[in-house]
C-alpha positions as a Markdown table, in Angstrom:
| # | Residue | x | y | z |
|---|---|---|---|---|
| 1 | Unk | -17.1 | -25.3 | -50.1 |
| 2 | Unk | -15.7 | -22.9 | -52.7 |
| 3 | Unk | -12.3 | -21.5 | -52.3 |
| 4 | Unk | -10.3 | -18.6 | -53.7 |
| 5 | Unk | -6.2 | -20.4 | -54.6 |
| 6 | Unk | -3.8 | -17.9 | -54.6 |
| 7 | Unk | 0.1 | -18.3 | -55.3 |
| 8 | Unk | 1.5 | -16.3 | -52.5 |
| 9 | Unk | 5.2 | -16.8 | -54.2 |
| 10 | Unk | 4.2 | -15.2 | -57.0 |
| 11 | Unk | 1.4 | -13.1 | -56.2 |
| 12 | Unk | -1.2 | -14.6 | -58.6 |
| 13 | Unk | -4.4 | -15.8 | -58.5 |
| 14 | Unk | -4.7 | -20.0 | -59.6 |
| 15 | Unk | -8.9 | -19.6 | -58.9 |
| 16 | Unk | -11.5 | -17.8 | -57.6 |
| 17 | Unk | -14.1 | -21.0 | -57.4 |
| 18 | Unk | -12.3 | -24.1 | -56.7 |
| 19 | Unk | -14.6 | -26.9 | -55.5 |
| 20 | Unk | -12.9 | -29.0 | -52.7 |
| 21 | Unk | -14.0 | -32.8 | -53.4 |
| 22 | Unk | -13.3 | -34.9 | -49.7 |
| 23 | Unk | -15.9 | -37.2 | -50.2 |
| 24 | Unk | -15.1 | -40.5 | -52.1 |
| 25 | Unk | -17.9 | -39.9 | -54.3 |
| 26 | Unk | -16.9 | -36.6 | -55.0 |
| 27 | Unk | -13.0 | -37.6 | -55.6 |
| 28 | Unk | -14.4 | -40.7 | -57.9 |
| 29 | Unk | -16.6 | -38.1 | -60.0 |
| 30 | Unk | -13.8 | -35.5 | -60.3 |
| 31 | Unk | -14.8 | -33.7 | -63.6 |
| 32 | Unk | -16.5 | -36.6 | -65.1 |
| 33 | Unk | -19.5 | -35.3 | -67.3 |
| 34 | Unk | -18.2 | -31.8 | -67.3 |
| 35 | Unk | -17.6 | -30.6 | -70.5 |
| 36 | Unk | -14.7 | -28.0 | -69.4 |
| 37 | Unk | -13.3 | -25.9 | -66.5 |
| 38 | Unk | -14.5 | -22.1 | -66.9 |
| 39 | Unk | -11.4 | -19.6 | -66.5 |
| 40 | Unk | -11.2 | -19.4 | -62.5 |
| 41 | Unk | -12.5 | -22.6 | -61.9 |
| 42 | Unk | -10.8 | -25.5 | -60.4 |
| 43 | Unk | -10.9 | -28.8 | -58.5 |
| 44 | Unk | -9.4 | -29.8 | -55.5 |
| 45 | Unk | -9.3 | -33.6 | -54.5 |
| 46 | Unk | -7.7 | -34.2 | -50.9 |
| 47 | Unk | -6.4 | -36.8 | -50.3 |
| 48 | Unk | -5.3 | -37.6 | -53.7 |
| 49 | Unk | -1.8 | -38.2 | -55.1 |
| 50 | Unk | -2.5 | -39.4 | -58.3 |
| 51 | Unk | -5.0 | -38.4 | -61.5 |
| 52 | Unk | -6.3 | -39.5 | -64.4 |
| 53 | Unk | -8.6 | -38.2 | -67.1 |
| 54 | Unk | -10.4 | -41.1 | -68.7 |
| 55 | Unk | -13.3 | -40.6 | -70.0 |
| 56 | Unk | -12.7 | -36.8 | -70.1 |
| 57 | Unk | -13.5 | -34.2 | -72.5 |
| 58 | Unk | -10.7 | -31.9 | -72.5 |
| 59 | Unk | -7.6 | -30.9 | -71.0 |
| 60 | Unk | -6.2 | -29.8 | -67.9 |
| 61 | Unk | -3.3 | -28.6 | -65.7 |
| 62 | Unk | -2.5 | -30.4 | -62.6 |
| 63 | Unk | -0.5 | -29.6 | -59.7 |
| 64 | Unk | 0.4 | -31.7 | -56.7 |
| 65 | Unk | 0.2 | -29.9 | -53.0 |
| 66 | Unk | 2.4 | -31.7 | -49.8 |
| 67 | Unk | 1.0 | -30.7 | -46.5 |
| 68 | Unk | 2.6 | -27.4 | -46.3 |
| 69 | Unk | 0.5 | -26.5 | -49.0 |
| 70 | Unk | 3.5 | -26.0 | -51.5 |
| 71 | Unk | 3.5 | -27.2 | -54.9 |
| 72 | Unk | 5.1 | -30.6 | -55.2 |
| 73 | Unk | 4.5 | -31.4 | -59.0 |
| 74 | Unk | 2.9 | -29.4 | -61.9 |
| 75 | Unk | 1.7 | -31.1 | -64.9 |
| 76 | Unk | 1.3 | -28.9 | -68.0 |
| 77 | Unk | -2.0 | -29.8 | -70.2 |
| 78 | Unk | -2.6 | -33.3 | -69.1 |
| 79 | Unk | -4.5 | -34.7 | -72.3 |
| 80 | Unk | -8.0 | -36.9 | -72.2 |
| 81 | Unk | -7.4 | -40.6 | -71.5 |
| 82 | Unk | -4.1 | -40.1 | -69.9 |
| 83 | Unk | -2.2 | -41.1 | -66.4 |
| 84 | Unk | -0.1 | -38.5 | -64.4 |
| 85 | Unk | 1.8 | -40.9 | -62.1 |
| 86 | Unk | 1.5 | -40.9 | -58.2 |
| 87 | Unk | 3.9 | -38.7 | -56.0 |
| 88 | Unk | 4.0 | -40.0 | -52.6 |
| 89 | Unk | 4.5 | -36.7 | -51.1 |
| 90 | Unk | 1.9 | -35.4 | -52.5 |
| 91 | Unk | -1.6 | -34.4 | -50.1 |
| 92 | Unk | -3.8 | -33.2 | -52.7 |
| 93 | Unk | -4.2 | -32.5 | -56.1 |
| 94 | Unk | -5.8 | -29.3 | -57.8 |
| 95 | Unk | -7.2 | -29.4 | -61.3 |
| 96 | Unk | -7.4 | -26.2 | -63.6 |
| 97 | Unk | -8.0 | -25.0 | -66.8 |
| 98 | Unk | -5.3 | -25.8 | -69.3 |
| 99 | Unk | -3.1 | -22.9 | -69.6 |
| 100 | Unk | -3.2 | -21.5 | -65.8 |
| 101 | Unk | 0.2 | -23.0 | -64.6 |
| 102 | Unk | 2.1 | -21.3 | -67.5 |
| 103 | Unk | -0.3 | -18.1 | -67.3 |
| 104 | Unk | 0.8 | -17.6 | -63.7 |
| 105 | Unk | 4.4 | -19.1 | -63.6 |
| 106 | Unk | 3.5 | -21.6 | -61.1 |
| 107 | Unk | 6.5 | -23.8 | -60.5 |
| 108 | Unk | 7.5 | -27.1 | -57.6 |
| 109 | Unk | 8.0 | -25.3 | -54.6 |
| 110 | Unk | 5.6 | -22.3 | -54.7 |
| 111 | Unk | 3.2 | -21.7 | -51.6 |
| 112 | Unk | -0.2 | -21.3 | -52.1 |
| 113 | Unk | -3.2 | -20.3 | -50.0 |
| 114 | Unk | -6.7 | -21.3 | -49.7 |
| 115 | Unk | -9.3 | -19.0 | -48.6 |
| 116 | Unk | -13.0 | -18.9 | -48.2 |
């Protein structure tokens, strides 16, 4: 299922083509094997409260999202073969192309909206 993700607090679009990974296999596979995320693409992993970039070939931005779809944590430019610590309050994680968080001004507390 592809969705559009907007930051309603800032009035900006985070992704026009976000894929949601809900199955165990989809969550495990994540972005492995991909060469990059194109502008406008994202991967939403739910449920999820931590990420790693082991075996990935590119840097990503990561947003941790709570149950109300508010940003609980933002990680800019997580490089390959790194781990971002778990956040207990997170229900899902959004993996975005590097630079999206800064370009959109997205910050902790911002409200996000998902549209089909």
